[in-house]
MARKE-722265 format. One record per residue (C-alpha): residue number from 1; x, y, z. Coordinates in Angstrom, 2 decimals. Each point is the difference from the previous one (the first is absolute). Layout:
BEGIN
+-----+---------+---------+---------+
|   i |      xx |      yy |      zz |
+-----+---------+---------+---------+
| NUM |       X |       Y |       Z |
...
+-----+---------+---------+---------+
end
This chain:
BEGIN
+-----+---------+---------+---------+
|   i |      xx |      yy |      zz |
+-----+---------+---------+---------+
|   1 |   47.52 |  -51.13 |   57.42 |
|   2 |   -0.95 |   -1.10 |   -3.09 |
|   3 |   -3.00 |   -1.49 |    1.17 |
|   4 |   -0.79 |    3.52 |    1.64 |
|   5 |    0.65 |    1.44 |   -3.48 |
|   6 |   -2.97 |   -2.50 |   -1.81 |
|   7 |   -2.48 |    0.56 |    2.55 |
|   8 |    0.39 |    3.61 |    0.07 |
|   9 |   -0.58 |   -0.40 |   -3.94 |
|  10 |   -3.09 |   -2.28 |    0.60 |
|  11 |   -1.30 |    2.50 |    2.40 |
|  12 |    0.36 |    3.18 |   -2.39 |
|  13 |   -1.77 |   -2.20 |   -2.54 |
|  14 |   -3.07 |   -1.36 |    2.46 |
|  15 |    0.20 |    4.30 |    0.84 |
|  16 |   -0.83 |    0.83 |   -3.49 |
|  17 |   -2.56 |   -2.44 |   -0.95 |
|  18 |   -1.83 |    0.70 |    2.74 |
|  19 |    0.09 |    3.56 |   -0.77 |
|  20 |   -1.05 |   -0.91 |   -3.07 |
|  21 |   -3.12 |   -1.82 |    1.27 |
|  22 |   -1.01 |    2.81 |    2.40 |
|  23 |   -0.07 |    2.51 |   -2.90 |
|  24 |   -2.24 |   -2.31 |   -1.74 |
|  25 |   -1.96 |   -0.60 |    3.21 |
|  26 |   -0.14 |    3.54 |    0.48 |
|  27 |   -0.82 |    1.11 |   -3.46 |
|  28 |   -3.11 |   -3.02 |   -0.29 |
|  29 |   -1.16 |    1.02 |    3.17 |
|  30 |   -0.30 |    4.23 |   -1.06 |
|  31 |   -1.93 |   -2.01 |   -3.20 |
|  32 |   -2.12 |   -1.81 |    2.34 |
|  33 |   -1.57 |    2.76 |    1.43 |
|  34 |   -3.40 |    1.28 |   -0.88 |
|  35 |   -0.41 |    2.79 |   -3.00 |
|  36 |   -2.19 |    2.63 |    1.58 |
|  37 |   -3.44 |    0.31 |   -1.25 |
|  38 |    1.09 |   -2.79 |   -2.34 |
|  39 |   -0.34 |   -3.63 |    2.45 |
|  40 |   -0.06 |   -1.50 |   -3.65 |
|  41 |    3.03 |    1.48 |   -1.54 |
|  42 |    3.10 |   -1.85 |   -1.97 |
|  43 |    2.38 |    1.69 |    1.77 |
|  44 |    3.87 |    0.16 |    0.15 |
|  45 |    1.25 |   -3.31 |    0.48 |
|  46 |    3.76 |    0.82 |    0.88 |
|  47 |    2.52 |    2.39 |   -0.77 |
|  48 |    3.06 |   -1.33 |   -1.83 |
|  49 |    3.33 |    1.97 |    0.57 |
|  50 |    2.44 |   -0.04 |   -2.92 |
|  51 |    3.27 |    1.18 |   -0.62 |
|  52 |    0.70 |    1.75 |   -3.71 |
|  53 |    3.38 |   -0.67 |   -0.18 |
|  54 |   -0.13 |   -3.89 |    0.64 |
|  55 |   -3.06 |   -0.37 |   -2.82 |
|  56 |    0.17 |    2.70 |   -2.04 |
|  57 |   -2.10 |   -1.00 |   -2.71 |
|  58 |   -3.65 |   -1.79 |    0.65 |
|  59 |   -3.08 |   -1.03 |   -2.25 |
|  60 |    0.10 |   -3.04 |   -2.25 |
|  61 |   -1.92 |    1.82 |   -2.71 |
|  62 |    3.96 |    1.26 |   -0.77 |
|  63 |    2.09 |   -1.28 |    2.58 |
|  64 |    1.11 |   -3.47 |    1.46 |
|  65 |   -0.44 |    1.04 |    4.08 |
|  66 |   -3.79 |    1.38 |    1.35 |
|  67 |   -1.19 |    0.58 |    3.37 |
|  68 |    0.86 |   -2.72 |    2.54 |
|  69 |   -4.02 |   -0.76 |    0.37 |
|  70 |   -1.50 |   -3.16 |    1.60 |
|  71 |   -2.70 |   -1.26 |   -2.24 |
|  72 |   -3.33 |    1.90 |   -0.34 |
|  73 |    1.26 |    3.09 |    0.77 |
|  74 |   -0.13 |    3.09 |   -2.22 |
|  75 |    1.80 |    2.99 |   -0.11 |
|  76 |   -1.85 |    3.15 |   -1.34 |
|  77 |    1.67 |    2.94 |   -1.89 |
|  78 |   -1.02 |    3.49 |   -1.68 |
|  79 |    1.45 |    1.81 |   -2.61 |
|  80 |   -0.11 |    3.82 |   -1.53 |
|  81 |   -1.79 |    1.68 |    2.79 |
|  82 |   -0.79 |    2.04 |    1.82 |
|  83 |   -3.19 |    1.09 |   -1.94 |
|  84 |   -2.65 |    1.38 |    2.52 |
|  85 |   -2.90 |   -1.32 |   -0.76 |
|  86 |    0.75 |   -3.73 |   -0.97 |
|  87 |    2.76 |   -0.20 |    2.43 |
|  88 |   -1.94 |    0.94 |    3.11 |
|  89 |   -2.91 |   -2.21 |   -0.97 |
|  90 |    2.83 |   -2.85 |   -0.30 |
|  91 |    1.48 |    0.89 |    3.55 |
|  92 |   -3.68 |    0.02 |    1.59 |
|  93 |   -0.55 |   -3.23 |   -1.46 |
|  94 |    3.23 |   -1.39 |    1.11 |
|  95 |   -0.76 |    1.66 |    3.36 |
|  96 |   -3.17 |   -2.01 |    0.72 |
|  97 |    1.80 |   -3.10 |   -0.60 |
|  98 |    2.73 |    0.96 |    2.42 |
|  99 |    2.26 |   -0.59 |   -2.86 |
| 100 |    3.30 |    1.45 |   -0.38 |
| 101 |    2.13 |    0.02 |   -4.25 |
| 102 |    2.73 |    1.73 |   -1.39 |
| 103 |   -0.57 |    2.80 |   -2.40 |
| 104 |    2.64 |    1.14 |   -2.32 |
| 105 |   -0.66 |    3.66 |   -1.00 |
| 106 |    1.26 |    2.13 |   -2.70 |
| 107 |    2.04 |    3.62 |    0.69 |
| 108 |   -2.65 |    2.03 |   -1.67 |
| 109 |   -2.69 |   -1.22 |    1.63 |
| 110 |    1.39 |    0.26 |    3.31 |
| 111 |    0.72 |    3.82 |   -0.99 |
| 112 |   -3.73 |    0.64 |   -1.07 |
| 113 |   -1.56 |   -1.99 |    2.53 |
| 114 |    2.29 |   -0.05 |    3.03 |
| 115 |   -2.84 |   -0.35 |    2.75 |
| 116 |   -0.82 |   -3.68 |   -2.09 |
| 117 |    3.50 |   -1.26 |    1.14 |
| 118 |   -0.14 |    1.46 |    3.35 |
| 119 |   -3.23 |   -2.34 |    0.43 |
| 120 |    1.45 |   -3.21 |   -0.87 |
| 121 |    2.92 |    0.66 |    2.77 |
| 122 |   -2.60 |    0.64 |    2.65 |
| 123 |   -1.93 |   -3.28 |   -1.13 |
| 124 |    3.12 |   -1.79 |    0.70 |
| 125 |    0.43 |   -1.23 |   -3.81 |
| 126 |    3.70 |    0.05 |   -1.34 |
| 127 |    0.79 |    1.87 |   -2.24 |
| 128 |    2.40 |   -0.35 |   -3.23 |
| 129 |    0.83 |    2.15 |   -3.08 |
| 130 |   -1.02 |   -0.53 |   -3.68 |
| 131 |    2.48 |    2.54 |   -1.71 |
| 132 |   -0.71 |    4.04 |   -0.65 |
| 133 |   -2.34 |    0.00 |   -3.22 |
| 134 |   -0.67 |   -4.07 |   -0.91 |
| 135 |    1.70 |   -0.04 |   -2.93 |
| 136 |   -0.64 |   -3.45 |   -1.82 |
| 137 |    3.86 |    0.32 |   -1.76 |
| 138 |    2.03 |   -1.31 |    3.61 |
| 139 |    0.81 |   -2.92 |   -2.23 |
| 140 |    2.06 |    2.14 |   -2.55 |
| 141 |    0.94 |    3.21 |    0.93 |
| 142 |    3.20 |    1.30 |    1.31 |
| 143 |    1.10 |   -1.10 |    3.08 |
| 144 |    0.17 |    3.53 |    1.29 |
| 145 |   -3.24 |    1.10 |   -0.80 |
| 146 |   -1.36 |   -2.90 |    1.49 |
| 147 |    2.41 |    1.00 |    3.55 |
| 148 |   -1.81 |    2.95 |   -0.15 |
| 149 |   -3.14 |   -1.29 |   -0.54 |
| 150 |    0.52 |   -2.02 |    3.02 |
| 151 |    1.55 |    2.64 |    1.91 |
| 152 |   -2.52 |    2.77 |   -0.21 |
| 153 |   -2.97 |   -2.51 |    0.32 |
| 154 |    1.45 |   -0.66 |    3.52 |
| 155 |    0.98 |    3.72 |    1.08 |
| 156 |   -3.90 |    0.76 |   -0.97 |
| 157 |   -1.89 |   -2.72 |    2.23 |
| 158 |    2.64 |    0.67 |    2.60 |
| 159 |   -1.00 |    4.03 |   -0.41 |
| 160 |   -3.37 |   -0.88 |    0.23 |
| 161 |    0.23 |   -2.06 |    2.99 |
| 162 |    2.19 |    2.54 |    1.75 |
| 163 |    1.92 |   -2.70 |    1.47 |
| 164 |    2.54 |   -2.73 |   -1.61 |
| 165 |   -0.73 |   -2.41 |    2.35 |
| 166 |   -3.20 |   -1.11 |   -1.19 |
| 167 |    1.11 |   -0.91 |   -3.07 |
| 168 |    0.76 |   -3.41 |   -0.68 |
| 169 |    2.73 |   -1.31 |   -2.16 |
| 170 |   -2.47 |   -1.79 |   -2.39 |
| 171 |    0.00 |    1.32 |   -3.80 |
| 172 |   -1.93 |   -1.34 |   -3.53 |
| 173 |    1.05 |    0.39 |   -3.17 |
| 174 |   -2.95 |    1.75 |   -2.33 |
| 175 |   -1.73 |   -2.49 |   -1.76 |
| 176 |    2.73 |   -2.75 |    1.32 |
| 177 |    2.40 |    0.91 |   -2.88 |
| 178 |    2.91 |   -1.26 |    1.61 |
| 179 |    3.30 |    1.00 |   -0.80 |
| 180 |    3.56 |   -1.25 |    1.96 |
| 181 |    1.43 |    3.15 |    0.04 |
| 182 |   -3.23 |    1.48 |    1.80 |
| 183 |   -0.16 |   -2.83 |    2.42 |
| 184 |    3.71 |   -0.10 |    0.98 |
| 185 |   -0.16 |    3.75 |    0.24 |
| 186 |   -2.82 |   -0.69 |    2.58 |
| 187 |    2.01 |   -3.02 |    1.61 |
| 188 |    2.98 |    2.46 |    0.75 |
| 189 |   -2.44 |    2.40 |    1.63 |
| 190 |   -1.42 |   -2.23 |    2.57 |
| 191 |   -3.60 |   -0.03 |   -1.92 |
| 192 |   -1.72 |   -3.45 |   -0.52 |
| 193 |   -1.56 |   -0.22 |   -3.91 |
| 194 |   -3.21 |   -1.61 |    0.43 |
| 195 |   -1.97 |   -1.72 |   -3.23 |
| 196 |   -2.98 |   -2.30 |    1.29 |
| 197 |   -1.43 |   -3.53 |   -0.17 |
| 198 |   -3.36 |    1.02 |   -2.11 |
| 199 |   -1.83 |    3.29 |   -1.39 |
| 200 |   -3.44 |    0.44 |   -0.40 |
| 201 |    0.11 |    1.62 |   -2.88 |
| 202 |   -1.74 |    2.88 |    1.74 |
| 203 |    1.82 |    2.87 |   -2.33 |
| 204 |   -1.79 |   -1.55 |   -2.84 |
| 205 |   -3.55 |    1.13 |   -1.21 |
| 206 |   -1.55 |   -2.91 |    1.21 |
| 207 |   -3.11 |   -0.27 |    2.65 |
| 208 |    0.40 |    0.02 |    3.64 |
| 209 |   -1.30 |   -3.27 |   -0.48 |
| 210 |    2.80 |   -1.13 |   -1.91 |
| 211 |    2.30 |    0.79 |    2.20 |
| 212 |   -1.13 |   -1.22 |    3.07 |
| 213 |   -0.41 |   -3.71 |   -2.80 |
| 214 |    3.92 |    0.43 |   -0.79 |
| 215 |    0.93 |    0.68 |    3.71 |
| 216 |   -1.16 |   -2.84 |    1.37 |
| 217 |    0.65 |   -2.51 |   -2.75 |
| 218 |    3.28 |    0.90 |   -0.09 |
| 219 |    0.90 |   -0.30 |    3.94 |
| 220 |   -1.56 |   -3.40 |    0.19 |
| 221 |    2.25 |   -0.75 |   -2.87 |
| 222 |    2.95 |    0.70 |    1.99 |
| 223 |   -1.21 |   -0.42 |    3.69 |
| 224 |    1.98 |    3.01 |    1.58 |
| 225 |    1.54 |    3.01 |   -1.38 |
| 226 |    0.11 |    3.56 |   -0.82 |
| 227 |   -3.24 |    1.77 |   -1.60 |
| 228 |    0.62 |    2.71 |   -2.50 |
| 229 |   -2.92 |    2.72 |    0.42 |
| 230 |   -0.52 |    3.86 |   -0.72 |
| 231 |   -1.43 |    2.16 |    2.57 |
| 232 |   -0.95 |    3.36 |   -2.22 |
| 233 |   -2.24 |   -2.29 |   -2.22 |
| 234 |   -3.71 |   -0.31 |    0.62 |
| 235 |   -0.14 |   -3.61 |   -1.37 |
| 236 |    2.12 |   -0.52 |    2.86 |
| 237 |   -2.28 |    1.17 |    2.44 |
| 238 |   -3.12 |   -1.75 |   -1.20 |
| 239 |    1.68 |   -3.43 |    0.36 |
| 240 |    2.37 |    0.32 |    3.25 |
| 241 |   -3.12 |   -0.84 |    1.96 |
| 242 |   -0.44 |   -3.06 |   -2.04 |
| 243 |    3.51 |   -1.12 |   -0.12 |
| 244 |    0.77 |    0.60 |    3.96 |
| 245 |   -3.38 |   -2.04 |    0.84 |
| 246 |    0.95 |   -3.02 |   -2.31 |
| 247 |    3.35 |   -0.48 |    1.22 |
| 248 |   -1.74 |   -0.01 |    3.82 |
| 249 |   -2.60 |   -2.83 |   -1.46 |
| 250 |    3.01 |   -1.89 |   -1.59 |
| 251 |    2.49 |    0.04 |    3.21 |
| 252 |    2.27 |    2.29 |   -1.65 |
| 253 |    1.98 |    2.60 |    2.60 |
| 254 |    1.16 |    3.33 |   -0.14 |
| 255 |    4.31 |    0.62 |    0.70 |
| 256 |    0.92 |    3.60 |    0.49 |
| 257 |    3.81 |    0.62 |   -0.97 |
| 258 |    2.19 |    2.72 |    1.19 |
| 259 |    3.42 |    0.73 |   -0.17 |
| 260 |    2.53 |   -1.04 |    2.54 |
| 261 |    1.83 |    2.65 |    2.48 |
| 262 |    2.71 |   -0.08 |    2.58 |
| 263 |   -3.04 |   -0.48 |    2.33 |
| 264 |   -1.64 |   -2.44 |   -1.99 |
| 265 |    1.61 |   -2.85 |   -0.72 |
| 266 |   -0.72 |   -1.84 |   -3.16 |
| 267 |   -2.26 |   -3.16 |    0.35 |
| 268 |    1.82 |   -3.34 |    0.03 |
| 269 |   -0.47 |   -1.92 |   -3.08 |
| 270 |    1.57 |   -2.62 |   -1.78 |
| 271 |    1.31 |    0.36 |   -3.86 |
| 272 |   -2.55 |   -2.09 |   -0.96 |
| 273 |   -2.67 |    1.74 |    1.06 |
| 274 |    0.72 |    2.89 |   -2.14 |
| 275 |   -1.17 |   -2.49 |   -3.00 |
| 276 |   -3.44 |    0.04 |   -1.04 |
| 277 |   -0.01 |   -3.85 |   -0.38 |
| 278 |    3.43 |   -1.34 |    1.68 |
| 279 |    0.98 |   -3.21 |   -1.41 |
| 280 |   -1.10 |   -2.97 |    1.85 |
| 281 |    2.50 |   -2.85 |    1.07 |
| 282 |   -2.98 |   -2.87 |   -1.09 |
| 283 |   -0.58 |    1.98 |   -3.41 |
| 284 |    2.79 |   -1.03 |   -2.80 |
| 285 |    2.24 |    2.48 |   -1.68 |
| 286 |    1.54 |    0.50 |   -3.37 |
| 287 |    3.23 |    1.41 |    1.29 |
| 288 |    2.90 |   -2.66 |   -0.01 |
| 289 |    2.58 |   -0.08 |    2.78 |
| 290 |    3.38 |    1.46 |   -0.46 |
| 291 |    3.11 |   -1.94 |   -0.54 |
| 292 |    3.00 |    1.17 |    1.77 |
| 293 |    3.01 |    0.75 |   -1.62 |
| 294 |    2.70 |   -2.02 |    0.83 |
| 295 |    3.62 |    1.18 |   -0.03 |
| 296 |    2.48 |   -3.50 |   -0.37 |
| 297 |    3.58 |    0.70 |    2.17 |
| 298 |    1.75 |   -2.12 |   -2.78 |
| 299 |   -0.67 |   -2.49 |   -2.80 |
| 300 |    1.43 |   -3.54 |    0.66 |
| 301 |    0.69 |   -2.09 |   -3.18 |
| 302 |   -1.22 |   -3.68 |    0.93 |
| 303 |    1.68 |   -2.64 |   -1.44 |
| 304 |   -0.87 |   -2.02 |   -3.18 |
| 305 |   -2.21 |   -2.93 |    0.60 |
| 306 |    1.71 |   -3.78 |   -0.58 |
| 307 |   -1.18 |   -2.40 |   -2.72 |
| 308 |   -0.76 |   -2.23 |    3.12 |
| 309 |   -2.78 |    2.72 |    1.21 |
| 310 |   -1.14 |    0.17 |   -3.36 |
| 311 |   -0.79 |   -3.82 |   -0.23 |
| 312 |    0.70 |    0.07 |   -3.46 |
| 313 |    0.46 |   -3.54 |   -1.66 |
| 314 |    1.79 |    0.92 |   -3.23 |
| 315 |    2.78 |    1.47 |    1.78 |
| 316 |    2.72 |   -0.87 |   -3.14 |
| 317 |   -2.50 |    2.51 |   -1.90 |
| 318 |    0.33 |    2.90 |    2.19 |
| 319 |    3.09 |    2.83 |   -0.21 |
| 320 |   -0.25 |    2.44 |    2.61 |
| 321 |    1.61 |    3.04 |    0.01 |
| 322 |    4.13 |   -0.20 |    1.11 |
| 323 |    0.64 |    4.09 |    0.39 |
| 324 |   -1.49 |    1.69 |    3.00 |
| 325 |   -2.42 |    2.26 |    0.43 |
| 326 |    0.27 |    3.42 |   -1.59 |
| 327 |   -1.06 |    2.13 |    2.71 |
| 328 |    0.94 |    3.43 |   -1.11 |
| 329 |   -1.21 |    0.05 |   -3.60 |
| 330 |   -3.22 |   -2.70 |   -0.04 |
| 331 |   -2.99 |    1.12 |    2.68 |
| 332 |   -3.60 |   -0.54 |   -0.38 |
| 333 |   -1.35 |    2.62 |    2.87 |
| 334 |    3.09 |   -0.36 |    2.22 |
| 335 |   -0.06 |   -3.96 |   -0.60 |
| 336 |    3.33 |   -1.38 |   -1.70 |
| 337 |   -0.81 |   -2.32 |   -2.77 |
| 338 |    2.02 |   -2.83 |   -1.34 |
| 339 |    1.72 |    0.27 |   -3.38 |
| 340 |   -1.79 |   -2.70 |   -1.44 |
| 341 |   -2.85 |   -2.27 |    1.46 |
| 342 |    0.70 |   -3.21 |    0.67 |
| 343 |   -2.64 |   -1.93 |   -1.37 |
| 344 |    0.03 |   -3.62 |   -2.25 |
| 345 |    1.42 |    0.06 |   -3.40 |
| 346 |   -1.82 |   -1.57 |   -2.58 |
| 347 |    2.29 |   -2.77 |   -1.53 |
| 348 |    0.87 |    1.30 |   -4.45 |
| 349 |   -2.10 |   -2.71 |   -2.01 |
| 350 |    2.74 |   -1.68 |   -2.47 |
| 351 |    0.09 |    1.20 |   -3.21 |
| 352 |   -1.22 |   -2.09 |   -3.04 |
| 353 |    2.11 |   -0.80 |   -2.54 |
| 354 |   -1.78 |   -2.36 |   -2.53 |
| 355 |   -2.65 |    1.09 |   -1.82 |
| 356 |   -3.42 |   -2.30 |    0.55 |
| 357 |   -0.97 |   -0.78 |   -3.44 |
| 358 |   -3.87 |   -1.14 |   -0.74 |
| 359 |   -0.88 |   -2.77 |   -2.28 |
| 360 |   -1.46 |    1.14 |   -3.33 |
| 361 |   -3.44 |   -1.18 |   -0.54 |
| 362 |   -1.14 |   -2.29 |   -2.40 |
| 363 |   -1.46 |    0.40 |   -3.49 |
| 364 |   -2.87 |   -2.21 |    0.69 |
| 365 |   -1.26 |    1.92 |    3.19 |
| 366 |   -1.54 |    2.89 |   -2.54 |
| 367 |   -1.57 |   -2.45 |   -2.27 |
| 368 |   -3.70 |    0.34 |    0.57 |
| 369 |   -2.37 |   -3.02 |   -0.86 |
| 370 |   -3.01 |    1.05 |   -2.18 |
| 371 |   -3.03 |   -1.64 |   -1.57 |
| 372 |    0.52 |    0.45 |   -3.44 |
| 373 |   -4.07 |   -0.04 |   -0.61 |
| 374 |   -0.53 |    2.36 |    2.81 |
| 375 |    2.59 |    2.68 |   -1.85 |
| 376 |   -1.94 |   -0.56 |   -2.89 |
| 377 |   -3.28 |    0.42 |    1.18 |
| 378 |    1.29 |    3.06 |    1.89 |
| 379 |    1.60 |    1.50 |   -3.20 |
| 380 |   -2.83 |   -0.38 |   -2.15 |
| 381 |   -1.39 |    3.60 |    0.47 |
| 382 |    3.17 |    1.49 |   -0.88 |
| 383 |    0.62 |   -1.94 |   -2.98 |
| 384 |   -3.54 |   -0.06 |   -1.81 |
| 385 |    0.68 |    4.05 |    0.43 |
| 386 |    3.45 |   -0.06 |   -1.55 |
| 387 |   -1.66 |   -1.74 |   -2.87 |
| 388 |   -3.20 |    2.63 |   -0.31 |
| 389 |    2.72 |    2.71 |    0.12 |
| 390 |    2.80 |   -1.26 |   -2.31 |
| 391 |   -0.58 |   -0.91 |   -3.80 |
| 392 |    1.19 |   -3.42 |   -0.56 |
| 393 |    2.45 |   -0.74 |   -2.89 |
| 394 |   -1.35 |   -0.71 |   -3.14 |
| 395 |    0.57 |   -3.08 |   -1.73 |
| 396 |   -0.28 |   -0.37 |   -4.22 |
| 397 |   -0.21 |   -3.82 |    0.45 |
| 398 |   -2.61 |    0.22 |    2.94 |
| 399 |   -3.47 |    0.15 |   -1.31 |
| 400 |   -1.12 |    1.16 |    3.39 |
| 401 |    2.15 |    3.09 |   -0.27 |
| 402 |   -1.75 |    1.96 |   -2.40 |
| 403 |   -3.93 |    0.34 |   -1.07 |
| 404 |   -0.10 |    1.77 |   -3.45 |
| 405 |    3.58 |    1.04 |   -0.24 |
| 406 |   -0.10 |    1.39 |    3.13 |
| 407 |    1.61 |   -0.98 |    3.35 |
| 408 |   -2.10 |   -0.97 |    2.66 |
| 409 |    0.46 |    0.90 |    3.70 |
| 410 |   -0.16 |   -2.70 |    2.29 |
| 411 |   -2.71 |   -0.71 |    3.05 |
| 412 |   -2.35 |    1.63 |   -3.05 |
| 413 |   -3.00 |   -2.16 |   -0.81 |
| 414 |   -0.31 |   -1.52 |   -2.69 |
| 415 |   -3.21 |    0.44 |   -2.53 |
| 416 |   -2.76 |   -2.39 |    1.20 |
| 417 |    1.35 |   -0.74 |    3.33 |
| 418 |   -1.99 |   -0.09 |    3.22 |
| 419 |    0.13 |    3.27 |    1.81 |
| 420 |   -0.35 |   -1.24 |    3.06 |
| 421 |    3.34 |   -2.04 |   -0.31 |
| 422 |    1.36 |    3.71 |   -0.72 |
| 423 |   -1.73 |    1.25 |    3.39 |
| 424 |    1.38 |   -2.30 |    2.03 |
| 425 |    3.41 |    0.63 |   -1.16 |
| 426 |   -0.65 |    3.16 |    0.88 |
| 427 |   -0.99 |   -0.81 |    3.32 |
| 428 |    3.22 |   -1.84 |    0.86 |
| 429 |    1.84 |    3.45 |    0.03 |
| 430 |   -1.74 |    1.14 |    3.22 |
| 431 |    0.35 |    3.86 |    0.56 |
| 432 |    2.10 |    1.10 |   -3.04 |
| 433 |   -2.03 |   -1.14 |   -2.58 |
| 434 |   -1.88 |    3.55 |   -0.56 |
| 435 |    3.49 |    1.80 |   -0.76 |
| 436 |    1.61 |   -2.82 |   -2.12 |
| 437 |   -3.66 |   -0.56 |   -1.99 |
| 438 |    0.41 |    3.82 |   -0.94 |
| 439 |    3.54 |   -0.32 |   -1.04 |
| 440 |   -0.89 |   -3.44 |   -2.26 |
| 441 |   -2.87 |    2.12 |   -1.93 |
| 442 |    2.22 |    3.09 |   -0.89 |
| 443 |    2.72 |   -2.63 |   -1.10 |
| 444 |   -2.83 |   -1.26 |   -2.72 |
| 445 |   -0.69 |    2.98 |   -1.00 |
| 446 |    3.35 |    1.08 |   -1.06 |
| 447 |    0.45 |   -3.58 |   -1.54 |
| 448 |   -3.43 |    0.78 |   -2.26 |
+-----+---------+---------+---------+
end
């Protein structure tokens, strides 16, 4: 019986996969049909059926997920219509290429030009809503006011269509000014919030050539995704044919998105397909594996190691704690700790009872042997300067101590003595002879 259940489950699984394959084949077969009158048209490669309740937020400009597209697949979206003159030209360009797109209509514009909304339905495009009056304050307005903008816009577009079945549960916030409360309300109503993967900045005051450049460069940068355009802009009308031709030249394909219904099931996809660039198993990621939280049923106390296991040689100096583990009072992260760590203890050093006396150095150690002659020569300049600076004591009995009853300074030249001798004596004094000579001259003047 178990084998029958398993076999039945496998059969159902294969049936689902085959059904999805047949849907994809049918979509691609329909897209392979020739575009009447335009054999070189880009065409619509396939139709993607999505369930808004399973993926309520799409578009990597603001959200984590986007549409499950393959490489080189693009979804065209247009905002702010209808505006008859420009919107009708956009419809003609798309029809010439047999392309299906998604339009997000403003409620007030639908009230003013209901025929433009019905043209979208008749051409087979998907129709979403874009609030009633396109306020650029959805991110800060009260939620009740935001609800009114959303509900009134839906009601106006439904009134223009004349039925409820043609309106898709797709919504784009004006200016992409998202708010979590607004997104939650839309999700509660089963409405899918669309952002985009790359804009072309066609709402700015730029030439159509710049719109073309931005669209192609940003598509090439991501390789696939949702392109945001505006069907009310003349520059978009001028740039769209070039954009479509370049997409075909580079091998891009157009995908049409429709909502799932009870009669039309969602296209089978995998969760990673809703990511713009799914993480590959061959590419390193920066996320560390999570460690499981372990729960211990009990905490057993391990026996203390013996001295033989520790292999300590000085067993006599080791003192283990005799007391058992205090499990109740001493814990560290649930692990009981001993009261005293059983490590070897150092032996105390013996106290020094006697003071150590150092020998007294002998006086002969400080004696310095000097050369008397060298000492006298080194002190000669100081002795001669002192003789010049200090007058010698007079001696009445010494006839050399005074001349004419006046004391005579030592070191002065005698009358008639050679001047070369005195010059030689002055040279002995070295660098100090200048100040000392001046001092001697002052003393002579005072003694005169």
